[in-house]
N, C-alpha and C positions, 0 to 999 in steps of 0.2 A: 263301240267303245271310250270314255271321252278324256282318254288319254293318261298322261299325269301333268300334274299343274307345274306353269313354271316356277313357282314357290319351291315344288320339292324338287325341280330339275336344277333348280340353285344349291336350294340346301348338299341336296347330294354330291355334286361338281364342286364345292364349297368345301367338304368335309369328305370325301369319302379318305381314308387313310390307305395311306400303300406300306408295305414289308410285312414282315411277323409281327415284326414286338410293337408295330403301333395300333396291327388289329385285336390284342391281349392285354390283360391287364385284373380289372376290377376282378375278370372269373375267376382267373390264375391268384389274387389275393382272398376270392370268396371263399376257395374248396382246402386251401392252403391254413386261411383260417379256423377252417373245421375239423383242420386234422390237430389234436392233438396228446397226453401220452395214454388219452385211454380209450382214442382207437389202435395205438399199437399194441396197448396191453392187451386189448378184447381180438386182433388179432395175433400176434405174438401168442396167446393161451390155447387161439381154436388149433394154430402148426401146429403147438406142442402137442396139443391129443389129436388131432385127427390130417395133420399129414396136410396136403391142399389139394383137401376135398374140398373146401370152400373156397377156393378160386373161383366161384360161379357168385356166390352172393357176394361177395367183392365187389366184382363188376357188375353185378345188379342195384346193389346200393349207390353204386355212382351212377347208375342211372338214374334211377330215383331220385335221386339228387339232383343231377342236371334240371329236371324234369321239374322241381322247386326252382331252381335258381334262374330257369328260362322264362318262367310266368311271374319271376317280380320282374327282370325287366323287360317284357313284354307287358305287365301292366301299367310299366311306368313310361316307357316308350309309345308307347300307342293311345294315352288318355293324356300324359302331363300331366296326372297325381301320384304323389308319393304314396307306398304299400297304407304309410300311417293317414292321411288323407281316404284313402278307402276304404281300409279298418274305422273311421268315425261316419263314414255311409254308410255303413250295416249296425250302428248303435252305440251310444255311450258305455256301455256294457266293455264294447268292444276293445276300446279303447283308453275305458276304466283297468280293467282287465294288466292291460300290457302297461301300461306307469303300474301300476302296486308291484308287479313280477321283473319290470325294468331294476327298479333300486333297489328290491330284494337280491337279486341278482348281481350288480354293482356289487353288493358290500359283500357278499358271498365267497363272488367270482373273482373279485380283484386278488382276496390272498389267495385264493387255491391258484391260479394259473400262477401269480409269483411265485407260492412253494415249488412247483411242478419245475418251472427255470435255475430256482433254484438248486433246485434235489439235483441236477444235470449238470449246472455250473461246478458244484462244491464237491463231485467224485471227479474232476479235469483239476481244478485247482483249489482243495481242502487248508485254503491259506485265512480263508473268513467262516464263522459260523452262518451254518443252513442264515437263522434270521435274516442278518444284514443281507448277503447275494440278493432276499427275495426284495427287499427294500427297495438297495440298489438296484434290479430291474423291474420291479414299480415306476421309481424317481426317473429315471431313463426312459422308458413308458411313457410317463408324462409330459415330459421338458418334449422326447422328440416330435411329439403330435402337438402339444400346445404353440412350437415354435415353426416347424416347418410348416411348406406348402401338402400337398398331394400328391405333388409330383414327385417330390423326396419321397415321400411317406410310401408311394409303388415303386421308385426306383428300391429301397431299402429292403422291403418285402420276396421283391425278385428276388436278390442278390440271395436272399435265407430262403427261398423259394431251392433257387439252383445244390443252395449248401442239401438241404433236406435231399434233392434229390438226390447228387453227386452219392453222398456220404452212405445212404440206408441204403441204394439200389447196389453200391458198389460194395457194401459188406455183402449182400443176397447172392451177387458175382463173385465172390471167396467162397463161398458152404457151396460152388459148383452145383448149383440147381437140377435136379434132373426134369426136362424140361416136355418129358413124355407122359411124368405125372400132376404135373401144372398143366396138359391139355386134358390129359384123363377130366381133370378138376374142373371143367367147364360145365362134364357133365352135373347133371345136379342129383343131388343124392345129398338126403339128411338123417345119418346114423343113427341106431336108437341112442337117446338121452342127448344128442346135441342142437334139439329144435333153439333153445338157447340163446346158447354161440352162434345159429345161423340168423334167427331174425336181429340182434347183437351186433353179430356185422350190416346188415344189408340196412340196419338204424343208422350207425351209427359211423359213417362212409361220410365225411365230409361236413355230417350234421350239426349245424350245433344255433345258436339267435342269432350269430352273426352273417348268418346268410342273409336274414333282413336288412341286412346294410347294402348291398349288389346294388340298389336303386341310387343309395346316395353319391356309392362311389363311381357309376355309370356318370352320373351328374356331373362331376371333380373332372373325371375323364374328359369332358366337353361332348359327348354322350348323348344327343337330345331328339327325340323326333321321333315319327315311324321307318325314315328311311337309316337306321341303326340298326334295327331288329336283326337285320342278317348278321352284324359284326359282333351284334350281343350275343348270338347264340354261337357265333367260334370262338367265339371270347369265352363263351361259359364250358364250349366242348373240350377243349385245350385246357381248361382246370380241374374236370373232374376227370378225363385221361391218365391227367398227370397224379391227381389223386387214388384213382384207383392204382395204376404201377407202384405208388409209394405202398402203400395198403399190402398191394399183393406180395411184393419186397419183405416185410416185413412177416407176412405171413411164412414167407422160403425160407426166412431165417429162421423163423420155429419150426416150421417143417424138419427141413436136412440137418437142424441141429442141437434140437431136443426133442423131436420125432421117438419114442421110444426106449428114449432115459430115463423114465417117470421123473424127471426131474421136474415142478413145478411152479411157479413162477407168479403173484400174485400183486398190485398196488404196482404204483410205482416206482418204488425197487424195488420189484425184479426186475426192473432194467436195465440197472444199476446192476443187478446181479450178474443179468445177462450179458453184460458188457465187459465184467470180471473175468466170464468165464471164455467172450470171442478169444479176448486177448491172454486167456492160459492156450486157447485152443490156434489161436493162429497171430499169434503174437501180438505188439502194445500199438503199431497203427494202424490193426482193425478196430484196437479196443475202443480209440482218442475215435474213430472214424464213426463209429456207433455213437457216442456219449453226443458229440458236435450234431452227428442225427435229431438227436434224441434233442436235445438242448435246443436246434434251430426249430424244430416241430413245436415245441412247448412256446419258445419267444414269439413264431408265428401268431399262436394262440392267444395271448397277451398282446398284442403290438395291434396287431386286426381291432378285435374289439375296444380299445384304448381306441383306434379313427375312430369305428366304426358307429359304434355304441350309444354315442354322444350326438349324433347326428341325429337316431331315432330318439333319443329324448325331447331336445331342443324339437322335432319336427312333432313331438307329441303334445309337449306345454303352447308352440305355438297352436297345434288343432282344437286344442281344447280350450284358449284361450282368444277371445271373441277378439280382441282388441291386437290381436298382434297376427291376424289368419289376414290382410292386409297390407304387411310387415316384410321389404322388399331387401332386410340383413341379414348376407349369410346367416348358414343356420351352426356354423364355425365360430362366428362373430358374434352369437349370444350370446347370455349370461348361463342358460340352462346346457349349452353344450359343456362350456367350462363348468362347472359345478357338475355334472355326471362326470365328465372328465376325473373331477379332484376325489367324485365318492369313489370311483375306480381304482384311486390310486392308494392317497392318503384313512380315509379310517378305517377301512378292509387289513389295515394294517394292525388293528387293533387283534385281530384273531389272529396273527401271527406273536399275539405273546401269549390273550388270554383265553384262549382256547375257543373251541366254536360252541356257542352259545343252540342249547339243541332247541326251546323255540325257535329262530331263528331259522337253524336247521332244516325242521323238518316242515314249514312255510315257504324255506326256498325247493326242498323234495317237493312235494307237491304241484308249485304249482310250475316248477321248471317240465315235473313227468308229462303234466298235463300244455305246454308250449308247445308241441310238433304237432299234436292234435288238431289246438286251436289255429296253429299256421297251414295247415295242409287243407282243410277246414273251407279258413276262411278266403285261400286263395280261389277254391275247388267251386265258392259263390260268385268271388269277383270278378275273374275270368270265365265264365260263363254266363254272366246279364248285360244288359243290354247295354250299359256304360259303356263296354265294349262293341268299336267296329266288328260288323258278322266276322269278317277275313283275320282280325285278328283273337277271335274267340280260341277256349280251346279246342282241339277237334277228339273224333273217338281215342286216338292215341292217347293225346292227354287225359281226357278225362276215363282214357283204364288206367293208367298209370298213378292216378291219382286215389280214384277207388282202393287199389293196392295199398296204396302210403296210407291211406284212410283206415286200412284193416290193419295195417300192421303198427302205427304209431297209437291207435288206439289198443292193441295186445300190448303194448309194450309200457303201455299207459300203464293199464289194469297192473299187470305184471308189478309192477317198481314200485307202483303204491300200493299192494297188495304187501310188499316182503318188508314195505316198513311202517302199517300196520299188523 
């Protein structure tokens, strides 16, 4: 046995964290960023229509997303390369696809997520018009990221995750859930006419392009090198366990409060309607709890991409531009990072006033539907390649999870595209 090199020993002695809070952060941010209003609606609708039958689907979805998140972290820590550098090694078309998608995504997503935050805020404080709250959230996120360091960003996100967790789980507890039914829901069942609900829950639990930002947040956290892989895995597990509990709480709210009533909620307005119904049934405190949880989920889905996606775009520019490949300037200090942050914030405001350009939305939908299959397939190739040391490549369990994820996301992509045309 060769043993551990002196360099590795020094790295582990110097960097080994102590205490729970020092061992989590990037994973919690990534998972929370992926839980937005869409995931709340999906869990709520499933709970209202089928009770807690799909407890198993939410847990399975969190497990799948853990495998994907862990693989992104493992790639960077084991190879020292970012995911953009890995993609570029697969061919220029791979990074080219991401470049086109990121620009369209940034323009449309900026308006969409600001609108989600504004919807929740206006329900709590109807003193300003909807568009004003949307602009305030966008600008606040812009300056919070532009002027703050990663450590400050992480603390803000951790507080918001805590607020999400306490308010939504607290609301679920107020509805006095039936624990027996929840445990029965651990047994996989797919009632007639529910397949799309099941696939949506599995595919939507904490899934977003922001997941790809995980490697950059690891670097900002100071985690670098193979010795950090065990800590990264613990960090990812904590993040997706909390995500599963959060989404299960929303499922329980739908199951305990709406199941069997015939009330149907859809879209983000449905969350506001639910808050009103909860207030009428359980009091104004419960209404506020749920609205605060809704706002926190929306704002983490704004703040996370505002910080993380500019890293991806800046790395895209650096990776595809020869003269920048050897640059040692931090990505957050580059013009490309600031340009993308600007794109997320200001140009997207046009959609708040001018309506949504149909051609842009269709292109966004087409590229977006294909993003998760693109991510899973490229990760599958990279994590089984010889560029990874053999001990850090995918094992049979990871490859099985990847194979199931590929089938799931290809099917979801097909159904989404079929519905558009």
